[in-house]
SELO-120430 format. One record per atom (N, C-alpha, C, O): residue in three letters; x, y, z. Coordinates in steps of 0.2 Angstrom, whole numbers, padded with zeros to 4 digits, always signed. Layout:
N
alaXYZ...
! end
This chain:
225
met-0050+0067-0038met-0053+0062-0043met-0060+0064-0044met-0064+0065-0040thr-0062+0065-0051thr-0069+0067-0053thr-0073+0061-0054thr-0071+0056-0055glu-0080+0062-0055glu-0084+0056-0056glu-0082+0053-0063glu-0082+0047-0063asn-0081+0057-0068asn-0079+0055-0075asn-0072+0051-0075asn-0071+0047-0079ser-0068+0053-0070ser-0061+0050-0070ser-0061+0043-0069ser-0056+0040-0070leu-0066+0040-0066leu-0067+0033-0065leu-0068+0029-0071leu-0066+0023-0072arg-0070+0032-0077arg-0072+0029-0083arg-0066+0026-0086arg-0061+0029-0086ile-0066+0020-0089ile-0061+0016-0091ile-0061+0016-0099ile-0066+0016-0102asp-0055+0014-0101asp-0054+0013-0108asp-0055+0006-0110asp-0051+0002-0107arg-0059+0004-0114arg-0061-0003-0115arg-0056-0006-0120arg-0057-0012-0120thr-0051-0003-0123thr-0047-0007-0127thr-0041-0010-0124thr-0038-0014-0127ala-0039-0008-0118ala-0032-0009-0116ala-0032-0017-0113ala-0028-0021-0115lys-0036-0018-0108lys-0037-0025-0105lys-0044-0027-0104lys-0048-0023-0107thr-0045-0032-0101thr-0052-0034-0100thr-0056-0028-0095thr-0052-0025-0091leu-0062-0028-0096leu-0066-0023-0092leu-0065-0024-0085leu-0064-0020-0081arg-0066-0030-0083arg-0065-0032-0076arg-0059-0030-0073arg-0059-0027-0068thr-0053-0032-0076thr-0047-0030-0074thr-0046-0022-0073thr-0043-0020-0068leu-0048-0019-0078leu-0047-0011-0078leu-0052-0008-0072leu-0050-0004-0069ala-0058-0011-0072ala-0063-0008-0067ala-0060-0010-0060ala-0061-0006-0056leu-0057-0016-0059leu-0055-0018-0053leu-0049-0013-0051leu-0049-0010-0045ala-0044-0012-0055ala-0039-0007-0054ala-0041+0000-0052ala-0039+0003-0048arg-0046+0002-0056arg-0049+0009-0055arg-0052+0010-0048arg-0051+0015-0045met-0056+0004-0046met-0059+0005-0040met-0054+0004-0034met-0055+0008-0029arg-0049+0000-0035arg-0044+0000-0029arg-0041+0007-0029arg-0040+0009-0023glu-0039+0010-0034glu-0036+0017-0034glu-0041+0022-0031glu-0038+0026-0027ala-0047+0021-0032ala-0052+0026-0030ala-0053+0025-0022ala-0053+0030-0019ile-0052+0019-0020ile-0053+0018-0013ile-0046+0021-0009ile-0047+0024-0004met-0040+0019-0012met-0034+0021-0009met-0034+0029-0009met-0031+0032-0004asp-0037+0032-0014asp-0036+0040-0015asp-0042+0043-0010asp-0042+0049-0010phe-0046+0039-0007phe-0051+0041-0003phe-0057+0045-0007phe-0060+0049-0005his-0057+0043-0014his-0063+0045-0018his-0069+0042-0015his-0074+0045-0014phe-0069+0036-0012phe-0074+0033-0008phe-0071+0032-0001phe-0066+0030+0000gln-0075+0035+0004gln-0073+0035+0011gln-0074+0029+0014gln-0079+0025+0012pro-0070+0027+0019pro-0071+0021+0023pro-0079+0021+0026pro-0081+0026+0029gly-0082+0016+0025gly-0089+0015+0027gly-0094+0018+0022gly-0100+0017+0023gln-0092+0021+0017gln-0097+0023+0012gln-0100+0017+0008gln-0096+0013+0006arg-0106+0018+0007arg-0110+0012+0003arg-0107+0013-0005arg-0106+0018-0007leu-0107+0007-0008leu-0105+0007-0015leu-0111+0004-0019leu-0113-0002-0018ile-0115+0008-0022ile-0121+0007-0025ile-0120+0005-0032ile-0116+0009-0036glu-0122+0000-0035glu-0121-0003-0041glu-0122+0002-0047glu-0118+0003-0051arg-0128+0005-0047arg-0130+0009-0053arg-0125+0015-0054arg-0123+0016-0060pro-0124+0019-0049pro-0119+0024-0050pro-0112+0022-0052pro-0109+0025-0056leu-0110+0016-0049leu-0104+0013-0051leu-0104+0011-0058leu-0099+0013-0062cys-0109+0008-0061cys-0110+0007-0068cys-0109+0013-0072cys-0105+0013-0077asp-0112+0018-0070asp-0112+0025-0074asp-0105+0028-0073asp-0102+0030-0079gln-0102+0028-0068gln-0095+0031-0067gln-0090+0027-0071gln-0085+0030-0074leu-0090+0020-0070leu-0085+0016-0073leu-0086+0015-0081leu-0082+0013-0085gly-0093+0015-0083gly-0094+0014-0090gly-0095+0007-0091gly-0093+0005-0097val-0096+0003-0086val-0097-0005-0087val-0103-0007-0085val-0108-0004-0082ser-0105-0014-0086ser-0111-0017-0085ser-0112-0018-0077ser-0107-0018-0073arg-0118-0020-0075arg-0119-0022-0068arg-0115-0028-0066arg-0113-0029-0061ser-0115-0033-0071ser-0111-0039-0069ser-0104-0038-0068ser-0101-0041-0064val-0101-0033-0072val-0094-0032-0071val-0093-0029-0064val-0088-0030-0060val-0097-0024-0062val-0097-0021-0055val-0098-0026-0050val-0094-0025-0045arg-0102-0031-0051arg-0103-0036-0045arg-0097-0040-0045arg-0095-0042-0039glu-0094-0042-0050glu-0088-0046-0050glu-0082-0042-0046glu-0078-0045-0042val-0082-0035-0048val-0076-0031-0045val-0078-0031-0037val-0073-0031-0033leu-0084-0030-0035leu-0085-0029-0028leu-0084-0035-0025leu-0082-0035-0019arg-0085-0041-0028arg-0084-0047-0024arg-0076-0048-0023arg-0074-0051-0018gln-0072-0046-0029gln-0065-0047-0028gln-0062-0042-0023gln-0058-0044-0019leu-0065-0036-0022leu-0063-0031-0017leu-0065-0034-0010leu-0061-0032-0005glu-0070-0037-0010glu-0072-0040-0003glu-0067-0045-0001glu-0065-0046+0005ala-0065-0049-0006ala-0060-0055-0004ala-0054-0052-0002ala-0050-0055+0002glu-0052-0046-0005glu-0046-0042-0003glu-0046-0038+0003glu-0041-0036+0006gly-0052-0038+0006gly-0053-0034+0012gly-0054-0027+0011gly-0054-0023+0016leu-0055-0024+0005leu-0056-0017+0004leu-0064-0015+0004leu-0066-0010+0005val-0068-0020+0003val-0075-0019+0004val-0078-0024+0008val-0076-0030+0009gln-0083-0022+0012gln-0087-0027+0016gln-0094-0027+0015gln-0097-0021+0013met-0098-0032+0016met-0105-0033+0015met-0108-0031+0022met-0107-0035+0027ile-0113-0026+0022ile-0116-0024+0028ile-0123-0027+0027ile-0127-0025+0023pro-0125-0031+0032pro-0132-0034+0031pro-0138-0028+0031pro-0138-0023+0035gly-0142-0029+0026gly-0147-0024+0025gly-0145-0018+0021gly-0150-0014+0020his-0139-0017+0020his-0136-0011+0016his-0132-0012+0010his-0132-0008+0006gly-0129-0018+0010gly-0125-0020+0004gly-0118-0018+0005gly-0116-0017+0010pro-0114-0018-0001pro-0107-0017+0000pro-0105-0010+0002pro-0109-0005+0000ala-0100-0009+0006ala-0097-0003+0008ala-0090-0003+0008ala-0087-0009+0009val-0086+0002+0008val-0079+0002+0009val-0077+0000+0016val-0080+0003+0020ala-0073-0005+0016ala-0071-0007+0023ala-0068-0002+0027ala-0063+0002+0025lys-0069-0002+0033lys-0066+0002+0038lys-0060-0003+0041lys-0062-0008+0044pro-0054-0001+0041pro-0049-0005+0044pro-0050-0007+0051pro-0052-0003+0055asp-0049-0013+0053asp-0050-0016+0059asp-0044-0015+0063asp-0038-0017+0061leu-0044-0012+0069leu-0038-0011+0073leu-0034-0017+0075leu-0028-0017+0074gly-0038-0022+0077gly-0034-0029+0078gly-0031-0031+0072gly-0025-0034+0073arg-0034-0032+0067arg-0030-0034+0061arg-0025-0029+0058arg-0020-0032+0056thr-0026-0023+0059thr-0021-0018+0058thr-0014-0019+0062thr-0009-0019+0059asp-0015-0021+0068asp-0009-0022+0072asp-0006-0029+0070asp+0000-0029+0069glu-0009-0034+0067glu-0006-0040+0065glu-0003-0038+0058glu+0003-0041+0057ile-0006-0034+0054ile-0002-0033+0048ile+0004-0029+0049ile+0009-0030+0046tyr+0004-0024+0054tyr+0010-0021+0055tyr+0016-0025+0058tyr+0022-0024+0057glu+0013-0030+0062glu+0018-0034+0066glu+0022-0038+0060glu+0028-0040+0060leu+0018-0041+0055leu+0021-0045+0050leu+0025-0040+0046leu+0031-0043+0044arg+0023-0034+0044arg+0027-0030+0040arg+0034-0029+0044arg+0039-0029+0041ala+0034-0027+0050ala+0040-0026+0054ala+0045-0032+0054ala+0051-0031+0053leu+0042-0038+0055leu+0046-0044+0055leu+0049-0045+0048leu+0055-0046+0047leu+0045-0045+0043leu+0047-0047+0036leu+0052-0041+0033leu+0057-0043+0030glu+0050-0035+0034glu+0054-0030+0031glu+0061-0029+0035glu+0066-0028+0032gly+0061-0031+0042gly+0067-0031+0045gly+0072-0037+0043gly+0078-0036+0042ile+0069-0043+0042ile+0072-0048+0039ile+0076-0047+0033ile+0081-0048+0031ala+0072-0044+0028ala+0074-0042+0022ala+0080-0037+0022ala+0085-0038+0018ala+0079-0032+0026ala+0084-0027+0026ala+0091-0030+0029ala+0096-0028+0026arg+0090-0034+0034arg+0096-0038+0037arg+0100-0042+0031arg+0106-0041+0030ala+0096-0046+0028ala+0098-0050+0022ala+0101-0046+0017ala+0106-0048+0014cys+0098-0041+0015cys+0101-0037+0010cys+0107-0034+0012cys+0112-0033+0007ala+0108-0031+0018ala+0114-0029+0020ala+0120-0034+0020ala+0126-0032+0018leu+0118-0040+0021leu+0123-0045+0021leu+0125-0048+0014leu+0131-0050+0013ser+0120-0048+0010ser+0122-0052+0003ser+0120-0048-0003ser+0122-0051-0008ala+0118-0042-0003ala+0116-0039-0009ala+0122-0037-0013ala+0127-0035-0010thr+0122-0038-0020thr+0128-0036-0024thr+0128-0029-0025thr+0123-0025-0024asp+0133-0026-0028asp+0134-0019-0029asp+0129-0017-0034asp+0126-0011-0034glu+0127-0021-0039glu+0122-0020-0044glu+0115-0019-0041glu+0112-0015-0043gln+0114-0023-0036gln+0107-0023-0033gln+0107-0017-0029gln+0101-0014-0028leu+0112-0015-0026leu+0112-0009-0022leu+0111-0003-0026leu+0107+0002-0024val+0113-0003-0032val+0112+0003-0037val+0105+0003-0038val+0102+0008-0038leu+0102-0003-0040leu+0095-0003-0041leu+0090-0001-0035leu+0085+0003-0036leu+0093-0003-0029leu+0089-0001-0023leu+0090+0007-0022leu+0085+0010-0020asp+0096+0010-0023asp+0096+0017-0023asp+0092+0021-0028asp+0089+0026-0026arg+0091+0018-0034arg+0087+0021-0039arg+0080+0021-0037arg+0076+0026-0038ala+0078+0015-0034ala+0071+0014-0032ala+0069+0019-0026ala+0064+0022-0026leu+0074+0020-0022leu+0073+0025-0016leu+0073+0032-0019leu+0069+0036-0017ala+0077+0034-0024ala+0077+0040-0026ala+0070+0042-0030ala+0068+0047-0029asn+0068+0037-0033asn+0061+0038-0037asn+0056+0039-0032asn+0051+0043-0033leu+0056+0035-0026leu+0051+0036-0021leu+0051+0043-0018leu+0046+0046-0017phe+0057+0046-0017phe+0058+0052-0014phe+0055+0057-0019phe+0052+0062-0017glu+0056+0056-0026glu+0054+0061-0031glu+0046+0061-0031glu+0043+0066-0031thr+0043+0055-0030thr+0036+0055-0030thr+0033+0058-0024thr+0028+0061-0024trp+0037+0057-0018trp+0034+0061-0012trp+0034+0068-0013trp+0030+0072-0011ala+0039+0071-0017ala+0040+0078-0018ala+0034+0080-0022ala+0032+0086-0021ile+0032+0076-0027ile+0026+0078-0031ile+0019+0078-0027ile+0015+0082-0028gly+0019+0074-0022gly+0013+0074-0017gly+0007+0071-0019gly+0002+0072-0017lys+0008+0065-0024lys+0002+0061-0026lys+0002+0055-0022lys+0007+0050-0024pro-0002+0053-0017pro-0002+0047-0013pro-0002+0041-0017pro+0002+0036-0016ala-0006+0040-0023ala-0006+0034-0027ala+0001+0033-0030ala+0003+0027-0030glu+0005+0038-0032glu+0011+0037-0035glu+0016+0035-0029glu+0021+0031-0031val+0016+0038-0024val+0020+0037-0018val+0019+0029-0016val+0024+0026-0015met+0013+0027-0016met+0012+0020-0014met+0015+0015-0019met+0018+0010-0018arg+0014+0017-0026arg+0017+0013-0031arg+0025+0013-0031arg+0028+0007-0031ala+0028+0018-0029ala+0035+0019-0029ala+0037+0015-0023ala+0043+0012-0023thr+0034+0015-0017thr+0035+0012-0011thr+0035+0004-0012thr+0040+0001-0010thr+0030+0002-0015thr+0030-0005-0017thr+0035-0007-0021thr+0038-0013-0020arg+0037-0003-0026arg+0043-0005-0030arg+0049-0005-0026arg+0054-0010-0027phe+0050+0000-0022phe+0056-0001-0018phe+0057-0007-0014phe+0062-0010-0013tyr+0051-0009-0011tyr+0052-0015-0007tyr+0052-0021-0011tyr+0055-0026-0009glu+0050-0021-0017glu+0051-0027-0021glu+0058-0028-0023glu+0061-0033-0023val+0062-0022-0024val+0069-0023-0026val+0072-0025-0019val+0077-0029-0020leu+0070-0022-0014leu+0074-0024-0007leu+0073-0032-0006leu+0078-0035-0005phe+0067-0034-0007phe+0066-0042-0005phe+0070-0046-0010phe+0072-0051-0009glu+0070-0043-0017glu+0074-0047-0022glu+0081-0047-0020glu+0084-0052-0021ala+0084-0041-0019ala+0091-0041-0017ala+0092-0045-0011ala+0098-0048-0010ala+0088-0046-0006ala+0089-0050+0000ala+0088-0057-0002ala+0089-0062+0003asp+0085-0059-0008asp+0084-0066-0010asp+0078-0069-0005asp+0079-0075-0003lys+0074-0065-0003lys+0068-0067+0001lys+0062-0067-0003lys+0057-0063-0002arg+0061-0072-0007arg+0056-0073-0012arg+0049-0075-0009arg+0044-0072-0010val+0050-0080-0004val+0044-0082-0001val+0041-0076+0004val+0035-0075+0004ala+0045-0073+0007ala+0043-0067+0011ala+0040-0062+0007ala+0035-0059+0009trp+0042-0061+0001trp+0039-0056-0004trp+0032-0058-0006trp+0028-0054-0007glu+0032-0065-0007glu+0025-0067-0009glu+0020-0066-0003glu+0014-0064-0005ile+0022-0066+0003ile+0018-0065+0009ile+0016-0058+0009ile+0010-0056+0009val+0021-0053+0008val+0020-0046+0008val+0015-0044+0002val+0011-0040+0003thr+0016-0047-0004thr+0012-0046-0010thr+0005-0048-0008thr+0000-0044-0010gly+0004-0053-0005gly-0003-0055-0003gly-0006-0050+0002gly-0013-0050+0002leu-0002-0046+0005leu-0005-0041+0010leu-0005-0034+0007leu-0007-0030+0010asn-0002-0034+0001asn-0001-0027-0001asn-0007-0022-0002asn-0007-0016-0001val-0013-0025-0004val-0019-0021-0005val-0021-0018+0002val-0022-0012+0003arg-0020-0022+0007arg-0022-0020+0014arg-0016-0015+0017arg-0018-0010+0020ile-0010-0017+0015ile-0005-0013+0017ile-0005-0006+0014ile-0004-0001+0017asn-0007-0006+0008asn-0008+0001+0004asn-0014+0005+0007asn-0013+0011+0007gln-0019+0001+0009gln-0025+0005+0012gln-0022+0009+0018gln-0024+0014+0019leu-0019+0005+0022leu-0016+0008+0028leu-0011+0014+0026leu-0010+0019+0030arg-0006+0012+0022arg-0001+0017+0020arg-0004+0023+0017arg-0001+0029+0018ser-0010+0023+0014ser-0013+0029+0011ser-0015+0033+0017ser-0016+0039+0016met-0017+0030+0023met-0019+0034+0028met-0013+0038+0031met-0013+0044+0033thr-0007+0034+0032thr-0001+0037+0035thr+0002+0042+0030thr+0005+0047+0033ile+0002+0041+0024ile+0005+0046+0019ile+0002+0053+0019ile+0006+0058+0019leu-0004+0053+0020leu-0008+0059+0021leu-0008+0062+0027leu-0010+0068+0028ser-0005+0059+0032ser-0004+0062+0039ser+0000+0068+0039ser+0006+0068+0036ala-0001+0073+0043ala+0003+0079+0044ala+0010+0077+0047ala+0010+0073+0051asn+0015+0080+0044asn+0022+0079+0046asn+0024+0072+0046asn+0029+0070+0050arg+0022+0068+0041arg+0024+0061+0040arg+0030+0061+0035arg+0034+0057+0036arg+0030+0066+0030arg+0034+0065+0024arg+0041+0065+0026arg+0045+0061+0025glu+0043+0070+0030glu+0051+0071+0032glu+0053+0066+0036glu+0059+0063+0035pro+0049+0064+0042pro+0052+0058+0046pro+0052+0052+0042pro+0057+0048+0043ala+0048+0050+0037ala+0048+0044+0033ala+0054+0044+0029ala+0057+0039+0028ile+0055+0050+0026ile+0061+0050+0021ile+0068+0049+0026ile+0072+0046+0023ala+0068+0052+0031ala+0074+0051+0036ala+0074+0044+0038ala+0080+0041+0038glu+0069+0040+0039glu+0069+0033+0041glu+0071+0029+0036glu+0075+0024+0037met+0069+0030+0030met+0071+0026+0024met+0078+0027+0022met+0081+0023+0020thr+0080+0033+0023thr+0087+0035+0022thr+0092+0031+0026thr+0097+0029+0025glu+0090+0031+0033glu+0093+0027+0038glu+0094+0020+0036glu+0099+0016+0037ile+0088+0017+0033ile+0088+0010+0031ile+0093+0009+0026ile+0097+0004+0026met+0093+0013+0021met+0097+0012+0015met+0105+0013+0017met+0109+0010+0014asp+0106+0018+0021asp+0113+0019+0023asp+0116+0013+0027asp+0122+0011+0026ala+0112+0010+0031ala+0114+0004+0035ala+0115-0002+0030ala+0120-0005+0031ile+0111-0002+0025ile+0112-0008+0020ile+0118-0007+0016ile+0122-0011+0015arg+0119+0000+0014arg+0125+0001+0010arg+0131+0000+0013arg+0136-0002+0010ser+0131+0001+0020ser+0137+0001+0024ser+0138-0006+0027ser+0143-0008+0031arg+0133-0011+0025arg+0134-0018+0027arg+0133-0019+0034arg+0136-0024+0037gln+0129-0015+0037gln+0128-0015+0044gln+0121-0019+0045gln+0116-0015+0046ser+0121-0025+0046ser+0115-0029+0046ser+0110-0028+0052ser+0104-0027+0051asp+0113-0027+0058asp+0109-0026+0064asp+0106-0019+0063asp+0100-0019+0065gln+0110-0014+0061gln+0107-0008+0061gln+0101-0007+0055gln+0096-0004+0056ala+0102-0011+0050ala+0098-0011+0044ala+0091-0014+0047ala+0086-0011+0045glu+0091-0020+0050glu+0085-0023+0053glu+0082-0018+0058glu+0076-0017+0057ala+0085-0015+0062ala+0083-0011+0067ala+0079-0005+0064ala+0074-0003+0066ala+0083-0002+0059ala+0080+0004+0056ala+0073+0002+0052ala+0069+0006+0052ala+0073-0003+0049ala+0067-0006+0045ala+0061-0007+0050ala+0056-0005+0048arg+0063-0009+0056arg+0058-0010+0061arg+0055-0004+0063arg+0049-0003+0064arg+0060+0001+0065arg+0058+0007+0067arg+0053+0011+0062arg+0048+0014+0064his+0055+0010+0056his+0051+0014+0051his+0044+0011+0051his+0039+0015+0050val+0043+0005+0051val+0036+0002+0051val+0033+0004+0058val+0027+0005+0058glu+0036+0003+0063glu+0033+0005+0070glu+0031+0012+0070glu+0026+0014+0073ser+0034+0017+0067ser+0032+0024+0066ser+0026+0024+0063ser+0021+0028+0065ala+0025+0021+0057ala+0019+0021+0053ala+0013+0018+0057ala+0008+0020+0056trp+0015+0012+0060trp+0010+0009+0064trp+0007+0013+0070trp+0001+0013+0070gln+0011+0017+0073gln+0008+0022+0078gln+0004+0027+0075gln-0002+0028+0078ile+0005+0029+0069ile+0001+0034+0066ile-0006+0031+0064ile-0011+0034+0065ala-0005+0025+0061ala-0011+0022+0059ala-0016+0020+0065ala-0022+0021+0064arg-0013+0018+0070arg-0017+0016+0076arg-0020+0022+0079arg-0026+0021+0081glu-0017+0027+0079glu-0020+0033+0082glu-0026+0036+0078glu-0031+0038+0080lys-0025+0036+0071lys-0030+0038+0067lys-0036+0033+0067lys-0042+0036+0067leu-0035+0027+0068leu-0041+0022+0068leu-0044+0023+0075leu-0050+0023+0075arg-0041+0025+0080arg-0044+0026+0086arg-0048+0032+0086arg-0054+0033+0089leu-0045+0038+0083leu-0049+0044+0082leu-0055+0043+0078leu-0061+0046+0079asp-0055+0039+0073asp-0060+0038+0068asp-0066+0034+0071asp-0072+0035+0069ser-0064+0030+0076ser-0069+0026+0079ser-0073+0029+0085ser-0078+0027+0088val-0070+0035+0087val-0074+0039+0092val-0080+0042+0090val-0084+0046+0094
! end
């Protein structure tokens, strides 16, 4: 991502909405590194928006946990907290396991076709190797999964955590030797759902999260050294 690539098209949506989306993507793509200060004037120039819009965007990103205010220094890209990371992965393992179980038990054949398509699209984006595209395709797969499982409240909880989940996901996606194991893990989830093996589907979903959890925890520990 170049400096000019942050600049937004003023005609599509509101400036604030577009600037917010562009900043989220820049943080997920590590255009801005964890701990890096976010200075208003350069951001105004890069995004092509006013200082008031930048301030609104930074306040929203702070509320989402992607930006933190450092006393005496101002806003900076938040560094994921190990304790909160553990909690997020605990919730992911629980909710995704429940959804996989329910999907195996009750999903219609039509819903399974949609889930297969979403997984195939995810694998295609993984082959391209663009982390932002992989995260969008992953979110879509889980959206279809939770819908097929009829776990709408659970999906609302996951949606509320998605910004932080994707920040952590961006770390694990870029990890060496993660792609093939992740594909194998998600294939195992889908195979169990397709064969209506609810126990195996839940266990496979949990294992997939726990594998990513281990990578994220180790990376955070190394970064803190």
